C-alpha positions as CSV (number, residue, x, y, z in Angstrom):
1,X,-9.7,-3.7,-30.0
2,X,-8.9,-0.4,-28.2
3,X,-8.5,0.7,-24.6
4,X,-9.8,4.3,-24.5
5,X,-9.7,5.1,-20.8
6,X,-7.9,3.7,-17.7
7,X,-8.5,4.8,-14.1
8,X,-6.3,3.6,-11.2
9,X,-6.9,4.1,-7.5
10,X,-4.6,2.8,-4.8
11,X,-2.9,0.5,-7.4
12,X,0.8,0.1,-6.8
13,X,2.2,3.6,-6.5
14,X,-0.9,5.3,-8.0
15,X,-3.1,7.0,-5.4
16,X,-5.5,8.3,-8.1
17,X,-4.8,8.5,-11.8
18,X,-6.9,8.7,-14.9
19,X,-5.6,8.7,-18.4
20,X,-6.9,8.5,-22.0
21,X,-5.3,6.4,-24.7
22,X,-5.5,6.6,-28.5
23,X,-5.5,4.0,-31.2
24,X,-2.0,3.3,-32.4
25,X,1.1,4.0,-30.3
26,X,1.0,5.3,-26.7
27,X,4.3,6.0,-25.2
28,X,4.8,6.1,-21.4
29,X,8.1,7.9,-20.8
30,X,10.0,8.4,-17.6
31,X,12.9,7.2,-15.4
32,X,12.9,3.7,-13.8
33,X,10.7,3.0,-10.7
34,X,8.2,5.8,-11.5
35,X,5.2,3.6,-12.3
36,X,5.3,2.9,-16.1
37,X,5.2,-0.9,-15.8
38,X,2.4,-0.6,-13.2
39,X,0.2,0.7,-15.9
40,X,0.9,-2.3,-18.1
41,X,0.3,-4.6,-15.2
42,X,-3.2,-3.1,-14.6
43,X,-4.1,-3.4,-18.3
44,X,-2.9,-7.0,-18.4
45,X,-5.0,-7.9,-15.3
46,X,-8.1,-6.8,-17.3
47,X,-7.7,-9.8,-19.6
48,X,-8.4,-12.1,-16.7
49,X,-4.7,-13.2,-16.5
50,X,-2.7,-13.2,-13.4
51,X,0.0,-10.6,-12.9
52,X,3.4,-11.6,-14.3
53,X,5.1,-9.7,-11.5
54,X,3.1,-10.2,-8.2
55,X,2.8,-13.5,-6.3
56,X,-0.1,-12.1,-4.2
57,X,-2.7,-9.5,-5.0
58,X,-1.8,-7.7,-1.8
59,X,1.4,-6.6,-3.5
60,X,-0.6,-4.5,-6.0
61,X,-2.4,-2.5,-3.3
62,X,-0.8,0.8,-2.4
63,X,0.8,0.9,1.0
64,X,-1.7,2.1,3.6
65,X,-4.8,1.3,1.5
66,X,-7.2,-1.6,2.0
67,X,-7.9,-2.3,-1.7
68,X,-6.9,-1.3,-5.2
69,X,-9.3,-0.4,-8.0
70,X,-9.0,-0.5,-11.8
71,X,-11.6,0.8,-14.2
72,X,-11.3,0.8,-18.0
73,X,-13.4,1.9,-21.0
74,X,-12.9,-0.2,-24.1
75,X,-14.2,-0.4,-27.7
76,X,-14.2,-4.0,-29.0
77,X,-16.1,-5.5,-31.9
78,X,-17.9,-2.2,-32.5
79,X,-19.2,-2.2,-28.9
80,X,-18.3,-0.2,-25.8
81,X,-17.4,-2.0,-22.6
82,X,-16.6,-0.9,-19.1
83,X,-14.6,-3.2,-16.8
84,X,-14.3,-2.5,-13.0
85,X,-12.0,-4.5,-10.9
86,X,-11.4,-4.4,-7.1
87,X,-8.4,-6.0,-5.5
88,X,-8.7,-6.2,-1.7
89,X,-5.7,-6.9,0.6
90,X,-7.4,-10.1,1.7
91,X,-10.4,-12.1,0.5
92,X,-11.8,-12.4,-3.0
93,X,-11.8,-9.4,-5.4
94,X,-14.8,-8.5,-7.6
95,X,-14.9,-7.7,-11.3
96,X,-17.8,-6.4,-13.4
97,X,-18.3,-6.0,-17.1
98,X,-20.9,-3.4,-18.0
99,X,-22.2,-3.6,-14.5
100,X,-22.6,-7.4,-14.5
101,X,-20.4,-9.4,-12.2
102,X,-17.9,-11.6,-14.0
103,X,-17.6,-14.9,-12.2
104,X,-15.1,-16.4,-14.7
105,X,-11.9,-15.3,-16.3
106,X,-13.4,-16.1,-19.7
107,X,-15.8,-13.2,-19.4
108,X,-12.8,-10.8,-19.4
109,X,-10.8,-12.5,-22.2
110,X,-13.9,-12.3,-24.3
111,X,-13.6,-8.5,-24.0
112,X,-9.9,-7.7,-23.9
113,X,-6.9,-9.5,-25.2
114,X,-3.3,-8.4,-24.7
115,X,0.1,-9.6,-25.8
116,X,2.8,-8.6,-23.3
117,X,6.5,-8.4,-24.2
118,X,8.7,-7.7,-21.2
119,X,12.5,-7.8,-20.8
120,X,12.3,-11.2,-19.0
121,X,10.7,-12.6,-22.2
122,X,14.0,-12.1,-24.0
123,X,15.4,-15.1,-22.0
124,X,12.3,-17.2,-22.7
125,X,14.5,-19.8,-24.5
126,X,17.3,-19.8,-21.9
127,X,14.9,-20.4,-18.9
128,X,13.5,-23.7,-17.9
129,X,10.4,-25.3,-19.5
130,X,8.1,-23.6,-17.0
131,X,8.7,-20.3,-18.7
132,X,7.6,-21.6,-22.1
133,X,4.6,-23.4,-20.6
134,X,3.6,-20.0,-19.1
135,X,3.8,-18.5,-22.6
136,X,1.5,-21.2,-24.0
137,X,-0.9,-21.0,-21.0
138,X,-1.1,-17.1,-21.0
139,X,-2.0,-17.1,-24.7
140,X,-4.5,-20.0,-24.6
141,X,-6.3,-18.7,-21.5
142,X,-7.2,-15.6,-23.6
143,X,-7.9,-17.5,-26.8
144,X,-9.9,-20.4,-25.4
145,X,-12.0,-19.8,-22.2
146,X,-12.4,-23.5,-21.7
147,X,-8.7,-23.9,-21.5
148,X,-8.4,-21.6,-18.5
149,X,-11.0,-23.7,-16.6
150,X,-9.2,-26.9,-17.4
151,X,-5.8,-25.5,-16.4
152,X,-7.2,-24.4,-13.0
153,X,-8.7,-27.8,-12.4
154,X,-5.5,-29.6,-13.5
155,X,-3.4,-27.6,-11.1
156,X,-5.7,-28.3,-8.2
157,X,-5.6,-32.0,-9.0
158,X,-1.8,-32.1,-9.1
159,X,-1.5,-30.1,-5.9
160,X,-4.0,-32.5,-4.1
161,X,-2.3,-35.6,-5.5
162,X,1.1,-34.3,-4.4
163,X,-0.1,-33.8,-0.9
164,X,-1.5,-37.4,-0.8
165,X,1.8,-38.8,-2.1
166,X,3.7,-37.0,0.6
167,X,1.4,-38.1,3.5
168,X,3.2,-41.2,4.8
169,X,0.6,-41.7,7.6
170,X,-2.3,-41.9,5.1
171,X,-0.4,-43.9,2.5
172,X,-2.7,-47.0,2.7
173,X,-5.9,-45.0,2.5
174,X,-4.4,-42.8,-0.3
175,X,-3.8,-45.9,-2.5
176,X,-7.6,-46.5,-2.6
177,X,-8.3,-43.0,-4.1
178,X,-5.2,-42.7,-6.2
179,X,-6.8,-44.4,-9.3
180,X,-9.7,-41.8,-9.2
181,X,-7.2,-38.9,-9.1
182,X,-5.2,-40.4,-12.0
183,X,-8.3,-41.0,-14.1
184,X,-9.3,-37.3,-13.8
185,X,-5.8,-36.1,-14.3
186,X,-5.6,-38.1,-17.5
187,X,-8.9,-36.7,-18.8
188,X,-8.1,-33.0,-18.0
189,X,-4.4,-33.4,-18.8
190,X,-4.9,-34.8,-22.3
191,X,-7.4,-32.0,-23.0
192,X,-4.7,-29.4,-22.1
193,X,-2.1,-31.3,-24.2
194,X,-4.5,-31.2,-27.2
195,X,-5.1,-27.4,-26.9
196,X,-1.3,-26.7,-26.6
197,X,-0.4,-29.0,-29.5
198,X,-3.0,-27.4,-31.8
199,X,-1.9,-23.9,-30.7
200,X,1.7,-24.7,-31.4
201,X,0.8,-26.1,-34.9
202,X,-0.8,-22.8,-35.7
203,X,1.9,-20.6,-34.2
204,X,4.9,-22.4,-35.6
205,X,4.7,-21.3,-39.3
206,X,3.9,-17.7,-38.3
207,X,6.8,-17.7,-35.9
208,X,9.1,-19.2,-38.6
209,X,8.1,-16.6,-41.1
210,X,8.7,-13.7,-38.7
211,X,12.1,-15.1,-37.6
212,X,13.0,-15.5,-41.3
213,X,12.2,-11.7,-41.7
214,X,14.3,-10.8,-38.7
215,X,17.3,-13.0,-39.6
216,X,17.3,-12.1,-43.2
217,X,16.5,-15.7,-44.2
218,X,19.9,-17.0,-43.1
219,X,18.5,-19.5,-40.6
220,X,15.5,-21.8,-40.2
221,X,13.5,-21.8,-36.9
222,X,11.3,-24.8,-36.0
223,X,9.0,-25.3,-33.0
224,X,7.3,-28.4,-31.6
225,X,5.3,-29.3,-28.5
226,X,6.9,-32.0,-26.4
227,X,4.8,-34.0,-23.9
228,X,5.0,-37.4,-22.2
229,X,7.0,-39.9,-24.1
230,X,4.2,-42.4,-24.7
231,X,2.2,-39.8,-26.7
232,X,3.5,-39.9,-30.3
233,X,1.1,-37.3,-31.7
234,X,-0.2,-34.7,-29.2
235,X,-2.7,-33.5,-31.8
236,X,-4.3,-36.9,-32.1
237,X,-7.7,-38.1,-31.0
238,X,-8.6,-37.6,-27.3
239,X,-9.1,-41.3,-26.6
240,X,-5.6,-42.2,-28.0
241,X,-4.0,-39.4,-25.9
242,X,-5.8,-40.7,-22.8
243,X,-4.6,-44.3,-23.3
244,X,-1.0,-43.2,-24.0
245,X,-1.0,-40.8,-21.0
246,X,-2.4,-43.5,-18.7
247,X,0.3,-45.9,-19.7
248,X,2.9,-43.3,-18.8
249,X,1.3,-42.8,-15.4
250,X,1.3,-46.5,-14.7
251,X,4.9,-46.8,-15.6
252,X,5.9,-44.0,-13.2
253,X,3.6,-45.0,-10.3
254,X,6.2,-46.6,-8.1
255,X,8.6,-43.7,-8.7
256,X,5.9,-41.2,-7.7
257,X,5.2,-43.1,-4.5
258,X,8.9,-43.3,-3.7
259,X,9.6,-39.6,-4.4
260,X,6.3,-38.1,-3.4
261,X,6.0,-36.2,-6.6
262,X,3.7,-36.1,-9.7
263,X,6.2,-37.1,-12.5
264,X,3.9,-37.3,-15.5
265,X,1.7,-34.8,-17.2
266,X,1.5,-31.5,-19.0
267,X,3.0,-29.7,-15.9
268,X,6.3,-31.2,-17.2
269,X,5.9,-30.4,-20.9
270,X,8.0,-28.1,-23.0
271,X,8.0,-26.0,-26.2
272,X,11.1,-27.1,-28.1
273,X,12.7,-24.5,-30.4
274,X,15.5,-25.3,-32.8
275,X,17.5,-23.2,-35.3
276,X,18.9,-25.2,-38.2
277,X,18.2,-28.4,-36.3
278,X,20.1,-27.4,-33.1
279,X,18.2,-26.8,-29.8
280,X,18.0,-23.1,-29.1
281,X,18.3,-23.5,-25.3
282,X,21.8,-25.1,-25.7
283,X,23.2,-23.6,-28.8
284,X,21.5,-20.3,-29.7
285,X,23.5,-17.1,-29.5
286,X,22.2,-14.1,-27.6
287,X,21.1,-12.5,-30.8
288,X,19.3,-15.7,-32.0
289,X,17.6,-16.0,-28.6
290,X,16.3,-12.5,-28.7
291,X,15.2,-12.8,-32.3
292,X,13.3,-16.0,-31.4
293,X,11.6,-14.4,-28.4
294,X,10.6,-11.4,-30.6
295,X,9.2,-13.8,-33.2
296,X,7.2,-15.7,-30.6
297,X,5.5,-12.6,-29.3
298,X,4.7,-11.1,-32.7
299,X,3.5,-14.5,-33.9
300,X,1.2,-14.7,-30.9
301,X,-0.2,-11.2,-31.8
302,X,-0.8,-12.3,-35.4
303,X,-2.5,-15.5,-34.3
304,X,-4.8,-13.5,-32.0
305,X,-5.7,-11.3,-35.0
306,X,-6.5,-14.3,-37.2
307,X,-8.7,-15.7,-34.5
308,X,-11.0,-12.7,-33.9
309,X,-10.2,-10.2,-36.7
310,X,-8.9,-7.5,-34.3
311,X,-5.4,-7.0,-33.1
312,X,-4.9,-7.5,-29.3
313,X,-3.5,-4.6,-27.3
314,X,0.3,-4.8,-27.5
315,X,2.1,-4.1,-24.2
316,X,5.9,-3.5,-24.6
317,X,7.6,-3.0,-21.3
318,X,11.0,-1.2,-22.0
319,X,12.1,-3.9,-24.5
320,X,13.6,-1.5,-27.0
321,X,16.5,-0.7,-24.7
322,X,17.3,-4.4,-24.6
323,X,17.4,-4.8,-28.4
324,X,20.0,-3.9,-31.0
325,X,19.2,-1.4,-33.8
326,X,18.0,-4.0,-36.3
327,X,15.5,-5.7,-33.9
328,X,14.4,-2.3,-32.6
329,X,13.5,-1.4,-36.2
330,X,11.5,-4.6,-36.6
331,X,9.4,-3.7,-33.5
332,X,8.8,-0.2,-34.7
333,X,7.8,-1.2,-38.2
334,X,5.4,-4.0,-37.1
335,X,3.7,-2.2,-34.2
336,X,1.1,-0.4,-36.5
337,X,-2.2,-2.2,-37.1
338,X,-3.6,-2.0,-33.6
339,X,-3.1,-0.3,-30.3
340,X,0.2,-0.4,-28.5
341,X,1.2,0.8,-25.0
342,X,5.0,1.1,-24.8
343,X,7.2,2.1,-21.8
344,X,10.6,3.7,-22.3
345,X,13.0,5.8,-20.3
346,X,13.5,8.3,-23.1
347,X,11.7,9.1,-26.4
348,X,14.1,8.1,-29.1
349,X,11.9,9.5,-31.8
350,X,11.7,6.2,-33.6
351,X,7.9,5.9,-33.2
352,X,5.5,8.0,-35.3
353,X,5.2,11.6,-34.1
354,X,1.4,11.2,-34.2
355,X,1.7,8.7,-31.3
356,X,0.5,9.8,-27.9
357,X,3.3,10.6,-25.4
358,X,2.7,10.6,-21.7
359,X,5.2,11.5,-19.0
360,X,5.3,9.3,-15.9
361,X,6.8,10.6,-12.6
362,X,6.4,9.2,-9.1
363,X,3.0,7.7,-9.7
364,X,1.6,10.5,-11.8
365,X,0.9,10.6,-15.5
366,X,0.6,13.8,-17.5
């Protein structure tokens, strides 16, 4: 899996920019606020995922322009692909793959997969459960196209149900349709739970092995997926998950009506990490937290490789400056094996001299 060519027009601070990339390491070097991360953001969008930085697509359109444009040439599974993406200030954007309009995100994730590691990921364990759900969702949306469709439907169901719960004037009429919403929420929600649980079961041993490498075998990292309390085995049969989830919904119905909130479901779930039996979020040191985040990202990369036989494109956004020498060494030593695009303020010389080095200054790359 290789990104050969990237063209940006009116994207963030790039008026017009074309660049070629090589297999292996590509370093984007330059001071802060010059546009290095913008390149990674553009590449990440080509997977069909949402930007991890922008709340609205209009934020990615250069000031004064009406739309942004991204074009990429890729080589995947011994085939060449061209992706073109337009992001207008308002309205729906358009994306084509080899000239054919892509109506679903799954069309993009079938072509390009990326693993992104940004400085904010180093606090993945310290943040709330939403950050770890995003980690699961971002990976699964690329790995399993059906998951992305289910996630979108589930979010719409929860948003609609929340509006109904908060509408006091329509409370009586809402009670008549609430069972229908709950029935669909149970069906879609348990499918999401199953996907997440199976992904976690595959990821956990890889993550543990990598953490063992980083820590020198002094500590044991464990990972488990935590969902609604009535579900004992989130990897169990769908019908058992649905029955358990429905019981949980019923037990919280009065509280949901009183508070006007959806209290049960995978939108509340978490990925629980422990080191030597102690919860990472409460007890992990800064070094342990960063080692765990590093292990999670490189385990995700390895799982992608096992799934399709090709490494995803690795995007490292200035994370080396946030790591100590030992963890920097791990990143450097384990980057080979696929393509990596890495941003940094200065070239430390730690990466192979054969890597491509590009200078970034004020929205220009050379």
